[in-house]
C-alpha positions as CSV (number, residue, x, y, z in Angstrom):
1,R,41.9,51.2,97.8
2,M,45.1,49.9,96.3
3,S,46.3,51.4,93.1
4,S,47.3,49.2,90.2
5,A,50.9,50.4,90.6
6,E,50.9,49.3,94.2
7,T,49.4,45.9,93.2
8,I,52.3,45.4,90.7
9,A,54.9,46.6,93.3
10,N,53.6,43.9,95.7
11,L,53.7,41.2,93.0
12,V,57.3,42.1,92.2
13,L,58.2,42.0,96.0
14,D,56.6,38.6,96.1
15,R,58.5,37.3,93.1
16,L,61.7,38.6,94.7
17,D,60.6,36.8,97.9
18,I,61.3,40.0,100.0
19,S,60.2,39.3,103.5
20,R,62.9,41.1,105.5
21,V,63.6,44.9,105.6
22,D,67.3,44.3,104.9
23,D,66.5,42.6,101.6
24,L,64.8,45.8,100.3
25,L,68.0,47.8,100.8
26,L,69.8,45.9,98.0
27,L,68.4,47.9,95.1
28,K,71.3,47.1,92.7
29,E,70.8,43.4,93.2
30,I,67.0,43.8,93.0
31,V,67.3,45.6,89.6
32,Y,69.6,42.8,88.4
33,A,67.2,40.1,89.6
34,R,64.5,41.8,87.6
35,G,66.6,41.5,84.4
36,A,68.2,45.0,84.2
37,I,71.5,46.6,84.9
38,L,71.9,49.7,87.2
39,R,74.5,52.3,86.6
40,E,75.3,55.9,87.7
41,H,76.3,58.4,85.0
42,P,76.1,62.1,84.4
43,L,72.8,62.9,82.7
44,E,71.8,66.0,80.7
45,G,68.3,67.3,81.5
46,A,67.2,64.1,83.4
47,E,67.6,62.5,86.8
48,A,67.2,59.0,85.6
49,C,66.4,57.0,82.5
50,L,65.5,53.5,81.3
51,L,67.0,52.1,78.1
52,V,65.4,49.0,76.6
53,G,67.2,47.5,73.7
54,P,69.2,44.4,72.8
55,G,70.4,42.6,75.9
56,R,69.5,43.7,79.4
57,P,67.6,46.9,80.0
58,I,69.7,49.6,81.6
59,I,68.5,51.9,84.4
60,T,70.8,54.9,84.7
61,V,70.6,57.4,87.6
62,S,72.3,60.7,87.6
63,S,75.7,60.8,89.4
64,S,75.3,64.5,90.2
65,P,76.4,65.2,93.8
66,L,73.4,67.6,94.1
67,I,71.1,64.6,94.2
68,S,70.6,63.1,97.7
69,H,71.0,59.4,98.5
70,H,67.3,59.0,99.2
71,R,66.3,60.8,96.0
72,R,68.6,58.5,94.1
73,R,67.0,55.4,95.6
74,F,63.5,56.8,94.8
75,S,64.7,57.4,91.2
76,I,65.9,53.8,90.9
77,A,62.6,52.5,92.1
78,H,60.8,54.9,89.8
79,E,62.7,53.5,86.7
80,L,62.1,49.9,88.0
81,G,58.4,50.8,87.9
82,H,58.7,51.9,84.3
83,L,60.5,48.6,83.6
84,E,57.7,46.5,85.2
85,M,54.7,48.5,83.9
86,H,55.7,50.4,80.7
87,R,58.3,48.4,79.0
88,G,56.4,48.5,75.7
89,T,56.1,52.3,75.5
90,G,59.5,53.0,73.9
91,L,63.2,52.2,73.8
92,L,64.2,55.1,76.0
93,I,62.3,56.7,78.9
94,N,63.9,59.9,80.2
95,C,62.7,61.1,83.6
96,T,63.2,64.7,84.8
97,K,63.2,66.1,88.3
98,G,59.5,67.0,87.7
99,D,58.6,63.5,86.7
100,I,60.1,61.8,89.8
101,Q,58.1,63.0,92.7
102,D,57.6,61.5,96.2
103,M,54.7,63.9,96.7
104,P,51.0,63.7,95.9
105,N,49.9,64.6,92.4
106,D,46.3,65.6,91.6
107,T,46.8,66.0,87.8
108,G,45.6,62.5,87.1
109,V,47.5,59.3,86.6
110,D,50.0,59.1,83.7
111,T,53.0,56.8,83.3
112,E,55.2,59.0,85.4
113,Q,52.7,59.2,88.2
114,E,52.3,55.4,88.1
115,A,56.0,55.0,88.3
116,N,56.0,57.3,91.4
117,Q,53.2,55.2,93.0
118,F,55.2,52.1,92.3
119,A,58.3,53.5,93.8
120,S,56.5,54.6,97.0
121,A,54.8,51.2,97.4
122,F,58.0,49.3,96.6
123,L,60.3,51.2,98.9
124,L,57.7,51.5,101.7
125,P,55.7,48.3,101.3
126,A,52.6,47.6,103.2
127,R,54.0,44.3,104.4
128,F,56.4,46.3,106.6
129,V,54.8,49.7,107.4
130,E,51.0,49.0,107.5
131,K,51.0,47.5,111.0
132,P,53.2,50.1,112.7
133,F,51.3,53.0,111.1
134,V,47.9,51.5,112.0
135,E,48.8,50.5,115.5
136,N,50.8,53.6,116.7
137,E,49.6,57.2,117.2
138,P,50.7,59.5,114.3
139,S,54.1,61.1,115.0
140,F,57.4,62.0,113.4
141,D,59.0,59.5,115.8
142,I,57.4,56.5,114.2
143,I,57.8,58.0,110.7
144,S,61.5,58.7,111.3
145,E,62.0,55.2,112.7
146,W,60.7,53.6,109.4
147,A,62.5,56.2,107.2
148,M,65.8,55.1,108.8
149,R,65.0,51.3,108.6
150,L,63.9,51.5,105.0
151,D,66.5,54.1,103.9
152,T,63.8,56.5,102.6
153,S,63.3,60.2,103.0
154,L,61.3,61.6,105.8
155,T,59.0,63.3,103.2
156,A,58.2,60.1,101.2
157,T,57.7,58.1,104.5
158,S,55.4,60.8,105.9
159,F,53.2,60.8,102.7
160,R,53.1,57.0,102.7
161,S,52.0,56.9,106.4
162,T,48.8,58.7,105.5
163,R,47.8,55.7,103.4
164,F,47.5,53.5,106.6
165,T,46.9,55.6,109.7
166,P,43.3,55.4,110.9
167,E,43.6,58.9,112.4
168,P,42.5,62.1,110.6
169,V,46.0,63.3,109.7
170,A,47.5,65.4,106.9
171,V,51.1,65.9,105.9
172,V,51.8,69.5,104.7
173,Y,55.0,70.5,102.8
174,S,55.8,74.3,102.8
175,V,58.6,76.1,101.1
176,R,59.9,79.6,102.2
177,G,56.8,80.1,104.3
178,I,54.2,79.1,101.6
179,I,52.2,75.9,101.7
180,Q,53.0,73.9,98.5
181,Y,51.0,70.7,98.8
182,F,49.5,68.3,101.3
183,Q,48.5,64.7,101.6
184,P,45.5,63.7,103.8
185,S,44.7,60.4,105.3
186,E,41.3,58.9,104.4
187,G,39.9,60.1,107.8
188,F,41.2,63.7,107.2
189,A,39.8,63.9,103.7
190,E,36.3,63.2,105.0
191,L,36.4,66.3,107.3
192,G,35.9,68.9,104.6
193,V,38.9,71.0,105.7
194,F,42.0,71.6,103.6
195,P,45.3,73.4,104.3
196,D,45.5,76.7,102.3
197,V,47.8,75.7,99.4
198,K,49.8,78.5,97.8
199,K,49.2,80.7,100.9
200,P,51.5,81.5,103.8
201,V,51.5,79.2,106.8
202,G,49.6,80.6,109.8
203,S,51.4,83.2,111.9
204,N,51.0,81.3,115.1
205,T,52.2,77.9,113.9
206,D,55.4,76.1,114.6
207,A,56.0,76.0,110.9
208,R,56.1,79.8,110.8
209,R,58.5,79.8,113.8
210,L,60.8,77.4,112.0
211,F,60.8,79.6,108.9
212,Q,61.7,82.6,111.2
213,G,64.7,80.7,112.5
214,M,63.3,79.9,115.9
215,D,63.9,76.7,117.9
216,I,60.9,74.6,118.7
217,K,60.4,71.3,120.5
218,G,59.9,68.3,118.2
219,E,56.5,67.3,119.5
220,W,52.8,67.8,119.1
221,R,51.5,71.3,119.9
222,E,47.9,72.5,120.0
223,V,47.1,75.3,117.5
224,R,43.9,76.9,116.4
225,A,42.4,75.2,113.3
226,L,42.0,78.5,111.6
227,E,45.8,78.9,111.5
228,W,45.9,76.1,108.9
229,F,42.4,76.1,107.4
230,R,41.5,79.7,106.8
231,D,39.4,78.9,103.7
232,N,37.1,76.4,105.3
233,K,35.3,78.3,108.0
234,D,32.0,76.5,107.6
235,A,33.7,73.3,108.6
236,F,35.1,74.4,111.9
237,D,34.8,76.9,114.7
238,K,37.2,79.7,115.5
239,T,38.0,78.1,118.9
240,D,38.6,74.6,117.5
241,M,42.1,73.3,118.2
242,I,44.1,70.7,116.2
243,R,47.6,69.3,116.8
244,E,50.6,70.3,114.7
245,W,54.1,68.8,114.6
246,S,56.6,70.5,112.3
247,V,60.1,69.7,111.4
248,N,62.7,71.8,109.7
249,M,64.3,70.8,106.3
250,P,66.8,73.6,105.8
251,S,68.5,72.2,102.8
252,Y,65.2,72.5,100.9
253,E,64.2,75.8,102.6
254,A,61.2,73.7,103.6
255,V,59.1,72.6,106.6
256,L,57.2,69.4,106.9
257,S,54.2,69.5,109.1
258,L,51.9,66.8,110.5
259,L,48.4,68.0,111.3
260,W,46.2,65.8,113.5
261,V,42.5,66.6,114.0
262,H,42.3,64.8,117.3
263,K,38.9,66.3,118.4
264,P,35.7,66.8,116.4
265,L,35.5,70.1,114.5
266,G,32.5,72.5,114.2
267,E,30.5,71.6,117.3
268,N,30.6,75.0,119.0
269,D,29.0,77.1,116.2
270,D,30.7,80.3,117.4
271,W,31.6,82.2,114.2
């Protein structure tokens, strides 16, 4: 089911007549075409802001060198979302690092979360990514290809892929060996298994090997389901296997993992 933020993002893309990937890379021009001005400037306590007053609205993104290029693009799209959806809520909308998130949020939908949903749907629109994510097997190869084509982060693109893949797949983000959050596809959410958020990654996972500084092959590897789903033992058997593909993100002290339940779980009843 499409969120209202995604519906609005698609309407804006239609009004801009964006039908080619290259058109979507021109964010400064897009902001101007939607009636605003984009600028970079040092910001205190915020990563981006939207100022609505006399004349054109101004979207400002932090010029801090600590903010990555992909993060800056996501922040611009986030503020564009505020401009399109929340223009009447105030003259100045300041957005902090915590407000601008390319990750799932289960705390309900507020204006910041709506702006995040808009940014994800705008930068990774269904018109470009739905078909490749539906028709190809899940993999970091296809995710990386579209992250490069659309100039988006691997993390944001991975999360977006779960919206379209027909396979039971989850994307898991871990920091310093601890699972922080995950995003399931619809098929995965129906299984009744969930990665153990706020707990260490399993000891026999590629994710753990990466945190230990080991080299691994960038490909699918079979691993016991219990390495990732220790809290859901009634939903699977101890011999059940799933597929894991993990990639290192050393600048964030993080590992991004794809989990694919490629065979049915819980049919051996061997606990």
